[in-house]
C-alpha positions as CSV (number, residue, x, y, z in Angstrom):
1,M,109.6,107.2,127.3
2,D,107.2,109.3,125.3
3,D,108.4,109.9,121.7
4,I,108.7,113.5,120.6
5,K,108.4,114.9,117.3
6,L,111.8,115.0,115.9
7,E,112.9,115.6,112.5
8,V,116.3,114.1,111.9
9,A,117.5,115.1,108.2
10,I,120.5,112.8,107.4
11,Q,122.7,113.7,104.4
12,I,125.5,111.4,103.4
13,T,128.6,113.0,101.2
14,P,128.3,111.0,98.0
15,P,131.8,109.5,97.5
16,L,130.9,107.3,100.6
17,A,129.3,104.4,99.7
18,I,128.0,103.6,102.9
19,K,124.3,102.4,104.3
20,L,123.5,103.6,107.4
21,D,120.4,102.8,109.4
22,A,118.4,106.2,109.9
23,Q,116.2,105.0,112.1
24,W,118.4,104.2,115.0
25,L,120.7,107.3,114.1
26,R,117.0,109.3,114.7
27,K,116.6,107.1,117.8
28,V,120.0,108.0,119.3
29,A,119.2,112.1,118.7
30,E,115.5,111.4,120.0
31,V,117.0,109.5,123.5
32,T,120.0,112.2,123.6
33,L,117.0,115.3,123.7
34,Q,114.9,113.2,126.0
35,Y,117.8,112.9,128.3
36,E,118.3,116.4,128.6
37,G,114.6,117.4,129.0
38,I,113.9,118.8,125.4
39,A,110.1,118.0,125.0
40,K,109.3,120.3,122.1
41,E,109.3,119.7,118.2
42,T,113.1,119.7,117.1
43,H,114.9,119.7,113.9
44,V,118.6,118.6,114.1
45,T,120.8,117.7,110.7
46,L,123.3,114.7,110.8
47,V,125.8,114.8,108.1
48,I,127.9,112.0,107.3
49,T,131.1,112.9,105.7
50,D,134.7,112.0,105.0
51,D,137.7,113.4,106.4
52,E,138.7,116.1,103.3
53,R,135.2,117.7,103.9
54,I,135.2,117.5,107.3
55,Q,138.7,119.2,107.5
56,E,137.4,121.9,105.4
57,F,134.6,122.7,107.8
58,N,137.2,122.6,110.4
59,R,139.6,124.9,108.9
60,Q,136.8,127.1,107.5
61,F,134.8,127.6,111.1
62,R,137.3,126.3,113.7
63,D,140.7,127.6,112.1
64,T,141.9,124.1,112.5
65,D,143.7,122.5,109.3
66,A,143.1,118.9,110.2
67,P,140.1,116.3,110.1
68,T,138.5,115.7,113.6
69,D,135.6,113.0,114.2
70,V,132.7,115.6,115.0
71,L,131.8,119.3,114.5
72,A,128.6,120.6,115.7
73,F,127.4,123.9,114.6
74,S,124.5,125.2,116.7
75,S,121.8,127.4,115.3
76,E,122.3,129.7,118.5
77,E,125.7,130.4,117.2
78,S,124.6,132.8,114.3
79,E,123.1,136.0,115.0
80,D,121.6,135.6,111.6
81,F,119.6,132.6,111.8
82,V,115.9,132.8,113.1
83,T,113.6,130.2,113.3
84,P,109.8,131.3,111.9
85,S,107.5,130.7,115.1
86,D,105.4,128.2,113.1
87,L,108.3,125.9,112.7
88,P,110.4,123.5,114.7
89,A,113.0,124.6,116.5
90,Y,116.2,124.3,114.8
91,L,119.3,122.9,116.9
92,G,121.8,122.9,114.3
93,D,123.9,120.5,112.3
94,V,126.3,117.4,113.7
95,I,128.9,116.6,111.1
96,I,130.7,113.1,111.6
97,S,133.6,112.0,109.8
98,Y,132.5,108.1,108.9
99,P,136.4,107.2,108.4
100,R,137.3,108.8,112.3
101,A,134.0,106.8,113.3
102,V,135.1,103.8,111.8
103,E,138.7,103.9,113.1
104,Q,137.9,105.1,116.5
105,A,135.4,102.0,116.7
106,M,138.4,99.5,115.6
107,Q,140.3,101.1,118.6
108,E,138.1,101.1,121.1
109,G,136.9,97.5,120.3
110,H,133.4,98.3,119.6
111,S,131.1,98.6,116.5
112,T,131.2,101.5,114.1
113,K,127.4,101.6,115.0
114,D,128.2,102.2,118.5
115,E,130.9,104.9,117.7
116,L,128.6,107.0,115.3
117,A,125.9,106.8,118.2
118,L,128.6,108.3,120.5
119,L,129.4,110.9,118.1
120,V,125.8,112.0,117.5
121,V,125.4,112.0,121.3
122,H,128.4,114.2,121.6
123,G,127.8,116.4,118.5
124,I,123.8,116.7,119.9
125,L,125.3,117.9,123.6
126,H,127.8,120.4,122.0
127,L,124.5,121.7,120.4
128,L,122.7,121.9,123.6
129,G,125.6,124.0,125.1
130,Y,127.7,121.5,126.4
131,D,131.7,122.1,126.1
132,D,134.8,119.8,126.4
133,K,137.7,122.2,126.4
134,E,138.0,122.5,130.1
135,E,138.5,119.3,132.3
136,E,135.7,120.5,135.0
137,K,133.3,120.7,131.7
138,R,134.7,117.7,129.7
139,T,134.0,115.1,132.9
140,Q,130.2,116.5,132.9
141,M,129.7,116.0,129.3
142,W,131.6,112.8,129.2
143,R,129.5,111.4,132.1
144,Q,126.2,112.8,130.2
145,Q,127.7,110.9,127.2
146,D,127.9,107.6,129.2
147,N,124.1,108.1,131.1
148,I,122.7,108.7,127.5
149,M,124.6,105.6,125.8
150,K,123.5,103.4,128.7
151,Q,119.8,104.8,127.7
152,L,120.6,103.5,124.3
153,T,120.9,99.7,125.0
154,P,117.4,98.6,125.0
155,F,117.2,100.1,120.9
156,N,120.3,98.1,119.9
157,H,118.2,95.8,117.9
158,L,117.0,98.4,115.8
């Protein structure tokens, strides 16, 4: 698997005293983009935050006053956002609630690292245009998630 040039900016909300494996998160994003056939230089931002902050984003941008596990904001959603031709494509932002990731990992019986990977994959698929609101589209999106997660198995040691 050839590596594409991928810039992943990782931001962690200051109240969270967590250490994340940036190399692993970058690899998750890279494998997802490669699986989807993205071969050009790409930039994505991953924001790891708490329930309160993600609830603010959800309320402000999705008209839902509740926390969620992941939000994705594609650069394609804004007519005002233009990437200059000499810069890498900016895919958008994936915002993840760390407390939700921990809780969901415990419920599903796997590690928080695996749950964060799943949420990164899910968020990037949304940035690429996948939708999970309708049953048929959700089935397709989740199939892609499962396939990508299988691709990540050899990299779990990172």
